[in-house]
C-alpha positions as CSV (number, residue, x, y, z in Angstrom):
1,M,115.4,4.3,-140.2
2,V,113.0,1.8,-138.9
3,A,115.4,1.0,-136.1
4,V,115.6,4.7,-135.1
5,E,111.8,5.0,-135.0
6,E,111.5,1.9,-132.8
7,E,114.2,3.2,-130.5
8,L,112.4,6.6,-130.4
9,L,109.2,4.8,-129.5
10,Q,110.9,2.9,-126.8
11,L,112.4,6.1,-125.4
12,M,109.0,7.8,-125.4
13,H,107.4,4.8,-123.7
14,A,110.2,4.7,-121.1
15,R,109.7,8.5,-120.6
16,E,106.0,7.9,-119.9
17,E,106.8,5.2,-117.5
18,D,109.4,7.4,-115.7
19,K,106.8,10.2,-115.6
20,K,104.2,7.9,-114.1
21,V,106.7,6.7,-111.5
22,L,107.6,10.4,-110.8
23,D,103.9,11.4,-110.4
24,E,103.3,8.5,-108.0
25,A,106.4,9.5,-106.0
26,D,105.1,13.1,-105.9
27,Q,101.7,11.9,-104.7
28,A,103.3,9.8,-102.1
29,Y,105.4,12.8,-101.0
30,Y,102.4,15.0,-100.7
31,N,100.5,12.3,-98.8
32,L,103.4,11.9,-96.4
33,R,103.7,15.7,-95.9
34,N,100.0,15.9,-95.1
35,Q,100.3,13.1,-92.7
36,L,103.3,14.8,-91.1
37,S,101.3,18.0,-90.8
38,E,98.5,16.2,-89.1
39,K,100.9,14.5,-86.7
40,E,102.5,17.8,-85.9
41,S,99.1,19.4,-85.2
42,E,98.2,16.5,-83.1
43,L,101.5,16.8,-81.2
44,R,100.9,20.5,-80.6
45,H,97.4,19.8,-79.3
46,K,98.7,17.0,-77.0
47,T,101.5,19.3,-75.8
48,K,99.0,22.0,-75.0
49,E,96.8,19.5,-73.2
50,K,99.8,18.4,-71.2
51,E,100.6,21.9,-70.2
52,Q,97.0,22.5,-69.0
53,V,97.1,19.2,-67.1
54,D,100.5,20.2,-65.5
55,H,99.1,23.6,-64.6
56,L,95.9,22.1,-63.1
57,L,98.1,19.5,-61.2
58,A,100.2,22.4,-59.8
59,A,97.1,24.2,-58.7
60,I,95.7,21.1,-57.1
61,K,99.0,20.6,-55.2
62,D,99.0,24.2,-54.0
63,K,95.4,23.8,-52.8
64,L,96.3,20.5,-51.1
65,N,99.1,22.2,-49.3
66,E,96.8,25.1,-48.3
67,L,94.2,22.6,-47.0
68,K,96.9,20.7,-45.1
69,L,98.0,24.0,-43.4
70,Q,94.4,24.8,-42.6
71,L,93.8,21.4,-41.2
72,A,96.9,21.6,-39.1
73,G,95.8,25.0,-37.8
74,T,92.3,23.7,-37.1
75,K,93.6,20.7,-35.3
76,E,95.8,22.9,-33.2
77,R,93.0,25.3,-32.4
78,L,90.6,22.5,-31.5
79,N,93.2,21.1,-29.1
80,V,94.1,24.4,-27.5
81,E,90.8,26.2,-27.3
82,F,88.3,23.4,-27.0
83,K,90.4,20.4,-25.8
84,I,89.2,18.3,-28.7
85,Q,91.3,15.9,-30.7
86,L,90.6,16.0,-34.4
87,E,91.0,12.2,-34.8
88,D,88.2,11.7,-32.2
89,I,85.6,13.5,-34.3
90,L,86.5,12.6,-37.9
91,D,84.5,9.4,-37.8
92,E,81.4,11.0,-36.2
93,E,78.3,11.4,-38.3
94,R,77.0,14.9,-39.0
95,T,74.1,15.9,-36.8
96,T,72.9,18.7,-39.2
97,E,71.9,19.0,-42.8
98,T,73.4,22.5,-43.2
99,S,75.6,22.7,-46.2
100,T,79.4,23.3,-45.9
101,E,79.0,26.6,-47.7
102,E,76.4,27.9,-45.3
103,L,78.5,26.8,-42.3
104,Q,81.5,28.6,-43.8
105,E,79.5,31.7,-44.4
106,K,78.2,31.6,-40.8
107,S,81.7,31.1,-39.5
108,D,83.0,34.1,-41.5
109,R,80.2,36.3,-40.0
110,L,81.0,35.2,-36.5
111,K,84.8,35.8,-37.0
112,K,84.0,39.3,-38.3
113,R,81.9,40.0,-35.3
114,L,84.6,38.8,-33.0
115,E,87.1,41.0,-34.8
116,N,84.8,44.0,-34.5
117,L,84.4,43.4,-30.7
118,G,88.1,43.9,-30.2
119,E,89.9,42.9,-27.1
120,V,87.9,41.8,-24.0
121,N,87.8,44.4,-21.2
122,P,87.8,42.6,-17.9
123,T,86.3,45.7,-16.2
124,A,83.5,46.0,-18.7
125,I,80.8,44.7,-16.3
126,E,81.8,47.2,-13.6
127,A,81.9,50.0,-16.1
128,Y,78.5,49.0,-17.5
129,T,77.0,48.9,-14.0
130,E,78.4,52.4,-13.2
131,M,77.2,53.8,-16.5
132,R,73.8,52.2,-16.0
133,K,73.4,53.8,-12.6
134,R,74.4,57.2,-14.0
135,Y,72.0,56.8,-16.9
136,E,69.1,55.9,-14.6
137,F,69.9,59.0,-12.4
138,I,70.0,61.3,-15.4
139,V,66.7,59.8,-16.7
140,E,65.1,60.3,-13.3
141,Q,66.3,64.0,-13.2
142,K,65.0,64.5,-16.7
143,N,61.6,63.1,-15.8
144,D,61.5,65.4,-12.7
145,L,62.3,68.4,-14.9
146,V,59.7,67.4,-17.5
147,N,57.1,67.0,-14.8
148,A,58.0,70.3,-13.1
149,K,57.9,72.1,-16.5
150,E,54.4,70.6,-17.2
151,S,53.2,71.6,-13.8
152,L,54.6,75.1,-14.2
153,L,53.1,75.5,-17.6
154,K,49.7,74.4,-16.3
155,T,50.0,76.8,-13.4
156,I,51.0,79.7,-15.8
157,E,48.0,78.8,-17.9
158,E,45.6,78.8,-15.0
159,V,47.1,82.2,-13.7
160,E,46.8,83.7,-17.2
161,S,43.2,82.4,-17.5
162,T,42.3,83.8,-14.1
163,A,44.1,87.1,-14.8
164,N,42.5,87.5,-18.2
165,Q,39.1,86.9,-16.8
166,K,39.7,89.4,-14.0
167,F,41.0,91.9,-16.5
168,L,37.9,91.5,-18.7
169,D,35.6,91.8,-15.8
170,T,37.4,95.0,-14.6
171,F,37.6,96.3,-18.2
172,N,33.8,95.9,-18.7
173,Q,33.0,97.6,-15.4
174,V,35.3,100.5,-16.3
175,R,33.9,100.7,-19.8
176,E,30.4,100.8,-18.5
177,N,31.2,103.5,-15.9
178,F,33.2,105.5,-18.5
179,Q,30.2,105.6,-20.8
180,K,27.9,106.7,-18.0
181,V,30.3,109.5,-16.9
182,F,30.9,110.6,-20.5
183,K,27.2,111.0,-21.1
184,S,26.7,112.8,-17.8
185,L,29.4,115.3,-18.8
186,F,28.0,115.7,-22.4
187,T,24.7,114.6,-23.8
188,E,22.9,111.3,-24.4
189,D,23.6,111.8,-28.1
190,D,27.3,111.8,-27.5
191,Q,28.8,108.3,-27.7
192,C,32.0,106.9,-26.3
193,D,33.7,103.5,-25.8
194,L,36.8,101.8,-24.6
195,V,38.3,99.4,-27.2
196,L,41.0,96.8,-26.8
197,E,43.7,97.2,-29.4
198,N,44.6,93.5,-29.3
199,P,41.8,91.4,-27.7
200,E,43.7,88.1,-28.7
201,N,46.6,89.0,-26.4
202,L,45.1,90.6,-23.2
203,A,48.5,90.7,-21.5
204,E,50.0,93.0,-24.1
205,T,47.0,94.8,-25.4
206,G,46.5,98.6,-25.2
207,I,43.2,100.4,-24.6
208,D,42.0,103.0,-27.0
209,V,39.4,105.6,-25.8
210,M,36.9,106.2,-28.6
211,A,34.5,109.1,-28.5
212,R,31.9,110.4,-30.9
213,P,30.5,113.8,-30.0
214,K,27.6,114.9,-31.9
215,G,28.6,116.1,-35.4
216,K,32.0,114.4,-35.4
217,R,33.1,111.0,-36.6
218,P,34.3,108.3,-34.1
219,T,37.9,108.8,-33.2
220,S,40.4,108.4,-30.4
221,L,40.0,110.8,-27.5
222,T,43.6,112.0,-28.0
223,Q,42.8,113.0,-31.6
224,L,39.5,114.6,-30.8
225,S,40.7,118.1,-30.0
226,G,40.5,120.4,-33.0
227,E,39.3,117.7,-35.4
228,K,36.6,118.7,-37.9
229,E,34.2,116.6,-39.9
230,P,35.6,116.2,-43.4
């Protein structure tokens, strides 16, 4: 019996030792798995960084190729249009403090202006000279017409002023004589008058003959016959 108990205790102790070893193995497994996860995350991050670097490198290569093409075009244009070799001016110092961005903006504006001008017309100077002469002739004719109009309007104004004054003088004389004749035909108590219907426009005004025989109200001479005092 004692032997069985001792054997049982040994088995239990062995079981505890095995459990301890198993727990340590589990802890080591979880630690390794966490480390593996961290390494995988770090690897994904490094892969992503590498992809970004590759993309940036490809963009830099594309930009470099574009600049090379622009440089070749600029070199060719300098040689053809201005007879300048690019190698001869690369080492020259800048003579202005204007920034590259401002120079590029100015260059773009000038290019746009050149494009808007279109093709050069070799006969433009002759055409401009001809149009200039025609323009000056038309302006001269216009000035002559304007001066003639002003002179004519001034003459019309003077004629109208003289005619109006003559008309008023004549009208006043006729009016005065009409009043004298009227009173000579009737009595001194009878009144008459000549009235301008539109004194503001003497050229278009009519003349109304007003009469006031004794015992009647003032009225036009054309309405006097048969009219009674109300």
